[in-house]
C-alpha positions, 0 to 999 in steps of 0.5 A: 334110899333111892326114889326109884328103889323096888320095894319089897315087904317081908314080915320078920319075927324079931325078939323083943329084946332086939327090937330097937337095936332092929329099929336102928338098922331099918333107921339106918338103912332108910327102911320101913318098918311096922308093927302088925296092928300098925298095918291093920290099923293103915288098911281099915283106916283105908276102906271106904267108910260106905260100903258101895253095894249092900249085903241084898245086892250083893247077895243077889248078884251071888244068886244070879251066878250060881243059880241064873235067877 
């Protein structure tokens, strides 16, 4: 795979018995693979530890927009 290749993300369901064969194919083509659990872990780890807005601030903004308060 070249460094300037455009990537397309896909989700594929692979039977457990075929997973090792599929992983080998992925490795040979130089693709990247991750499980749903790994994707979720990556997403959770990318989130900030401290929220930028409090729940009250969010609700104040919603009320201001929705009810002109």
